[in-house]
N, C-alpha and C positions, 0 to 999 in steps of 0.2 A: 504493500500500500504506500503511495507517495506521502511523504511528510506533508502535513497540511490538509490531507483529505479527511473527510469525516467518516465515522463508522457508527452506525446505529447501535451496535452492540457494545460500544465502549461504556456507556453509562450503566449497562447491566453488569459489566465485569468489575466496575469500580464505583462505589457510592461517592461520587465526586461533585454532586451538586452542592454548591456553597450555601451554607445556612447563615444568611446575613441577619445581624441583630439590628434593632432600630438605630443604634448609634452609627453603625456602618453605613446604613442607607442614608442617614442624615448627612454624613461626611461626603458621600458621593454626590448627593443632590446639592449640598452646599457648594461643593467645588464647581459643579456645572453652572449654578446661578452666579457664582463669583466670576467665572470666566466670561460669561455673557456681559455681566455688569462692567468688568474692566474694559472689554472690547468696546462697549457703547460709550463708556465714560471718556475714553481717549479718542473716539472716532472723529471728533470735531477737527482735529489736526489734519485729517486726511481729506477734508472736503474742499480744499482750495483748488487743486489741479491734479493732473495725472502724476506729476513728479512727487507730490505729497502722498497721493493715494498708493502708488506702487513702490516708491523708493523712500518714503518717509522724508521727502525733501532733502535727502542726503545730509540729515542733521543728527541721525542716531549714532551714538558712540560705538566704536568698533568692538569693544568688549561686550556690549549689549547685543549687537548683531551676532557676535560669535556664540554666545549662549543660545540665542534664538536659532541659529543654524544647527547647533548641536542638538537642540530640542527637536528640531524637525527630522533629525536622523535617528532619533530614539523611538522608532515606531513599533507598535504592538505586533504587527505581522512579522516584522523582522526578528523580534524577540522570540516569538513562537517558533519560527524557522531555525533560529540559531540554537535554542534550547534543544531541539530535536537532533541537530547535527552534532552538538556537544555531547549529548547522551550516547550517540552511536560511535563517534570517532574520538572522543576524549579531547586531549590537548591538541591533537592534530587538526581539530575543527577550527583552530585559530587561523589556519591557512585558507580555509574554504571561502571566507568573505573576500579574498583576493579576486573572486569572480567579478565583483562590481567594477573595478577594484577599489577596495577601501582606501588604498594609498593614493588615489587620484587627488585627494585633499592635500597631500604633501607637495605634489607638483604645483597645485594652485597656490599653496602657501609660499613656495620658494620663488616662483617667477610669473605664473600665469595670471594670478590675481592682479599683479601690477600691470601687466600688459592689457588686461581687459579694462581695468578702471581708468587707464590713461585716455580711453576713447571718450568718456563722458556720456555714453549712450544710456538709454533707459532699458533696452532689451537686447537680446542676442541678435535679433533680426535688424534692429536699428544700427547695431555695431557694424554690420556688413557694409554700410555706406562708407565707413571710414576705410574699409579694405578694398572694396571694388568700385567705389565711385557711384555714379548715377546713370549707368547705361542699362540696356535691356538685360544683360547678363546679371547685373546686380538685382534687378527687379525679379527675375526668375529665382535667384538664390534667396531673396527676401521671402518670397511666397513659400518656398520649400522648407525653410527653417521654421516658419510659422506652423506649417503642417506638422513637422516633426515635433515641435514643442507641444502642440495640442494633442497629438497621438500619444506621446510619452506621458503627459499629465493624465490623460484619460486612462491609460494603462495603470498608472500608480493609484488613481482613485479607485479603480476596480479592485486592485490588489489590497488597498486599505479596507474597502467595503467587505471583501471576503474575510479578511482577518478580524475586524472588529465584530462582525456578526457571529463568527465561531466563538470568539472570546466572550461576548456579552451573554449569549444564550446559556452558557454554562454557569455564569456567576449570578445572574438575576433569575429568580425562580418563577416569575410570572409568565403565563402562556399568553402571548400577544399575537398569535397567528390569526389570520382572517382570510376570508374569501373575497375575490374580486374578479368579475367576468369569468365565473366558473373555474377560476384557478386559485389555489391556496398560496398565500404568502406566509411563510414560516415565521416562527418567533425570531429565529436567527436573523432573517431579513428585516423584520420590523424593528428590532433593537438597533440594527445598523442604520436604518433610515432615521430613527429618532436622534441618535448621536450625531449623524451627519447633518441633519437639519439644524441642530443647536450650533454646531461648529460653523456651518455656512452662514448662519445668521450674523454672528459677530464679525466674521471675516469680510463679508460683503459690506457691512456697515462701515467698518473702520480701516479696511485695506492693510497696508504694511504696519501702521501704528498699532492696530488692534492685534494683528498676528504677533508682533514682537512683544507687546505688553503681556498678552496671555501666555506666550511661550516662556517667559521668565517664571511665572507661577508654575507652569507645567514642568519645567526642568527641575525646579525645587522639589516638587512632589515626587518626580521620578527618582531623583537622587536619594530622597528619604526612603522610598520603597526599596531601592537597591541596598542601602545600608542596613535596613531592617532585615531583609532576607539574608544578607551576608552575616549579620550578627546571629541570627537563628541557626545557621549552619555551624558557625564556630562554637556555639553554645551546645548544640545537640549532637554533632557528628565528630568523631575522632578520626584521625588518619587510619587507624586500624579498622574502623567500621567500613571505610571505603574499599579497603584492600580486597575483601571477599566479594564485593559487588561489581567489580570491573575486571575485564580480561587483561592478560599481559599486554603491555604496550599502550594501554589507555592513558597512562600518565606521561607518555613520551611525546615531547613536542616534535622531534625530528622523525623522518620517515624514510622508507626505502622505496625502490621502484614500484613495488606492488604492496598494497595495504595488507598487512599480516596481523589480523586481529580476530581471535577465535572466541565467540560468545557461546559456544555450544554447551558449556557446563553451567552457564549462568542464565542466559536468555536466548534459546536457540532461534527464535523468530528473528532476532536481530541479525544473526548470521545469514539467514535467507534474504533479509533485506539488503545486506551488504553485497551479496552475490548478484543481485539484480540492480544494484545502484550504479550511478555514473562515476563514482569516485574510487572504484576498486583499483585501477591502475593509477595510484596516487601520484607517483613521480611524473608520469605523462601529463596528468591533469594540472599539476603545479607549473610545469614547463609552459603549457598552453596559457595558463592564467597569467604568468609573467609576461609572455609574448603579447597577449591581448592587453594586459594591464598597462604596459609601457606605452603602447600606441593609443589606447583609450585615454590615458592620463595626459599625454601630449596634446590630444584633441581639445582638452579643456573641459570645463563643466558643461553638461547638457543644458539646453535652455529651460531651466526650471528654477526652483527656489534657491539653489546654491548660487547660481549665476546672479540671481536677483539680489541676494545679500551682498555680493561683491560690488555690483553696480550701485548699491544703496550707500556704500561707505563714503566718507568725506574726501578721501584722497587715495592714490595708489598705495602709499605706505600703510594706511589704515586697512586697506583691502587685504594686504598680505598679513598684517597682524591679526585681523579678524579670522582669516582662514587657519592660522596657526593656533589661535585660541580655541577654535572649534575642536581641533584634535586634542588639545590639552585637557579640556573639561569633559569630553564625551566618553572615552573608552573605559576608564577605571570604574565609574558607577555602572555603566551599561553591562560590562562583563561580570561585575559583582552580582548583579541580578541574574544574569544568564547562568553562570556557573553555580550559584547558590540554588536555584531551582533544579538544576540538573543533579547536583549531589544529593539533595533531599529525595528526589525521585529514585535515584540509583539505590540508596540505602533503605528506603521505606516502601517503595511502590512495586518492588519486584513481584510479590505474589499476585497482585492485580494484573500486572503486565503478562505474567505467565498464563493466566486464565484466558487471555485474549487469543492465544495461539498466534497464527499468522496475521491476524487482523489487529496487530498492535497499533495503538493510537496514542501518539505523543501529546496530543492536545489535552489529555487528562492531567498532565503534570501540573500546570498552573492551578486549576481548581483544587487538586489534591493537596498541594502544599499550603494553599491559603486556608483550606478547610481544616487541616490537621495541625498546623503549627503556629497559627496567629490568633491572638486574643481579639475580642471585640475592640474596635477602635483602630488597632493596627491593621486589621483586615480592611476596614474602610479606607485607611490611608493608602494601602497597597492597591486596592481597586481604583481609587481616584487617580493614583499615579499611573496605572496601566491605561486607564481611559485617557489620561493626559498624553500618554505616549502616542496614542492614535491621533488625538485631536491636534497635537502640534505638527505632526507630519502632514495630516490631511489639510490643515489650514494653510500650511506653507505652499502646497501644490495649488490649492484653490486660488491663492493670491497671485500665483505666478502666471498661469496660462492666460487669463483675461488681458494681461498687459500686451500680449502679442496680438490678440484679436482686436482690441480697441486702439492701441497706439500704432500698430503696424498694418492693420487692415482698414478699420473704420476711419481713423483720423487721417491716414495717409491717402486712401483712395476714395472714400465716400464723402466725409464731411471734414475737410481740412480746416475750415474756418468756424467750426461750431464753438459755442461758449464752453468754458471749463465744466460747468455743471452738467451739460449734456454728456460729456465724456465720462463723468463720474457715474451718471445713471446708466450709460451703456456698459460700464464696467460691472455694475450690479447685475444687469441682464446677462452679460457674458459669463459671469461666475455661476449663476444659476443654471445656465444651459450646459456648461462644462460638467457641473456636478450631476445633472440629470443624465447626461450621456454616460459618464463614468459609472454611475450606479446601475444604469441599464446593462452595460457590459458586464458589471460585477455579478448580475443575476445568472450569467452563463459561465462563470468561472467555478470550476470544481476543486482546484488545487492551488494553494498559495505557492507551493514549490515549483510547479510547472510554469506559472506566470512569472515568478522571480527569475527563473533560468532563461525564459524567452526575452525578458526585458534586458537583462544584463549581458547575455551572450549574443542574441540575434539582433534585437533592435539597436543596441549600442554598437554592434558590429557595423551596421549600416551607416552610423554616424561618424565613425572613426576616420576614414580616409580623407574626406573633404576637410575635416576640421584639424587634422594634422598639417595638411598641405597649405592651408590658409595662413599658418604662422611661418612656415620655414621656406617656402618657395615663391620667389617673386613672380614667376611666369604664370602661376596658377591664377585663373580669372573667375569671374562670376558664372560664366557658362559651365566651366569645369566643376564649380561648387554645386551648381544646380543638378547637373547630370550625375555627379558622384553621389549626392544625397538621395536623388530619386532612385538611382540604381540600388543604393544601399537599403532604402525603405522597401522597395520591391523585393530585393533579395532576402531581407529579414522576415518577410511574410510568406515567401514561396519556398526558399531552400529547406526550412524545417519540414514543410509539407511534403517535399519531394524525397526527404530522408527520414521517414517515420521511424521512431524508436531510437534514433541517434541522439546522443547527448548534445544539447544546444551548443556547448563550448566547442565541440568538434566541428561544428558547422561554421564557426567564426572565420577561419582562414578563407573558406569559400566565399562567404558574404563579403569579406574584406576585398578579395580579388575582383568580385563583381563591381563593388563600389569604386575601387581603384581604376578599373577599366573605364568606368563612366567619367571619372575625374580627368584621366589622361586624354581620352578622346574628346571630351567637351572642351578641354583647354587647348590642345594642339590643333584642333580643327577650326578654331576661332581666333581672332586677333587678340594681342595682349591688352590688358587694361591700360587706361590713360596713364602715362608716366608721371604726370603731376599728382594724380591720386596716389600712386605708389610711393612717390617721394614724401608726400605729406604723411602717409601712413607710417612709413619707415622712420621718419623723424620724430613723430609723435609717440608711437608705441615702442619703437626701438627693440624689435625681436632679434634673436640670433637665427642663423640658418643660411640658406642660399640666396643672398640678397646682393651679391657683388655688383651687377650692373646698376642697380638702384643706388647702392652705397657710393659708387664712383661718381655718379651725377650729383649726389647730395654734397659730397666733399668738393667737387669742382665748383659748386656755388658757394659753399661755406667751408673753407679749408680747416676751420677749427672744430668741425663736427667730428665726434668720435663715436663709432658704432658700438654695439653691444659686444663686449669682449669677456662676458661672464659665463660662457658655456661651461667651462671646466668647473668653476665654483658652483654653478647651479647643479651640475651632475653630482658633485660631492655632497652638497646640501640635501639633495633628493635621497641619496643613499643613507645618509645619517638620519634624515627625517623618517624614512621608512623603518629604520631600526628603532628610532625613538617611539614611533607610533606602535610598532609591534610589541615593544616592552610594556606599554600601557595596556595592551590586550592580555598579555600573559601574567602580569603582576597580580591582578585579582584572581586569576585562575590558580596560580601557585598558593596564594594566600588562603583561598577557600578550601583547597584540597590538602592543606597542611604541608606542602613541600617547601620548607623554610630555607633550606640551603639554596635551592633554585630561585626562590623569591629574593634572597639577598643579592644573588648575581644579577637578576633582572633589574633590581633597583639601582645597582651600580651602573649597569648599562644605560639606564634612564638618565642618571646624573651626568655621565660622561657625554652622552648625546646632547643633553640640554646645554651643557657648557660649550660644546662645539657649535651648536646652532646659535647660541648667544653671540659667539665671536664671528662666525662666518655668514650668518644670516641676519639676525636681529640688528646687530650694530651697523651692518651695511645699509639698512633701510633708511638711515638718517640722510643718505644722499638723495632720496626720492623727493 
């Protein structure tokens, strides 16, 4: 059974329906009311114009945006998925999120955030004007990046809809199913619709200000939830308790070519799951993840909430600091929660999981832990924190996509001279439309796992080629961008269908080649972009790469101009940054499972990497 799929027999095998006390229900309801109140209270700041609505007027401090960005990445569907892979693969599961890749944030922190913010654009589509000028190629690229932004946001809304529904129906005992047009809407869907409606309400009203304001509260709750779960594990579980609950190799971070983990004496159904899973040839998977990850990270952030936070900062220097702060505050509390839930399930939930046989369902882990280990009050705080994890991610996406529809389509092509209030009202409408479509798609999603893999491996594979070349190759033009993105989108939707049963990651090289062919043909069969546009872009953004013809012309006009000579330093900082980030993933893992020698080594690595980044990254930002 895929991780994230539901099984009707699960609740029979395990009495995991959470018994909420009045105090717990009051805490959850109070949190929801407070979130809406905060969103509405600060919404007046967003009513002036699109800049205020979507970017907070570029007035929000970088550290606040960093916490907001981290909150958006602390999603409930991702927690459920990561708990499942941590249960099965142990510490080796720390490598699997490289699928996204999680360390794209390091590339953004080191140099891409600076390059993006120098443009002064409001959206990724608007940014294209600085790169390709205002010819027909740029117009085509403009439209295709809007299409990609909307498709990816709809995909993530569907992903979140599926996750919050599965989460809520287990924790809240009321049957809210109903019939409409001779079809039954399950309680799972009804709970998801209610939470999505509440979140959409304050996001639409207050834009970026409401999103950021509520995400500060949400991140605080999620951190409290993580610390509480971590404390429960350290209080209830000894290292010896875990020894008999996991197979050999579960506590090993490092891996061989093939995954060698035998669950047959502990939980045989997990062995059968691994045999059919996509990660069995672990060495090959990690190699492909690194290959994909480097290219996807060089492409820069996809046009969603992460890019929006970068463009909302006050300056390029603050954009870089914001991205680094996101990494610094996110991973330790998030993995404290993930590993804490996993360890409690491993030690105490084995009998119930054995009863399930082959239909093992990892979704019972969350309700089991909450039901059996948390007192009243703490239970409400954890539930509020987990609901907050969904709401923060969902709100970030809902605020991102309408910017493309309103600023890059409606304002640009339909009503360029409309008053600011009209653009705000159109933003409200666009937000609701995007949510409705995303929820509609979510009704047809059966597995969080399958949707996750398609988004990160296939959809992002189609995005990579065009968005790497736009930074590093002067000859790449708007037509190449359009045909590369279009070929990538088509490839991401068709190649997996032509190769059923093949792990999405294995299709990435094929989709990449399809997109690269579109890039090269579109570029080489059309004229280069206007040289003035290229010179202005090169002077303003100052990327490194293959820019020599443009660089020579700029120097000819301005002999004092110095191009970007920081490629070596950026590569060094990226490697150190990836190590720094990985140390923050494994530190809570080692802490929770009681591996204190490895914990001490990881903390030492964190300190060394932090000092190196202070010298070779942070201190150099003063020149921005």
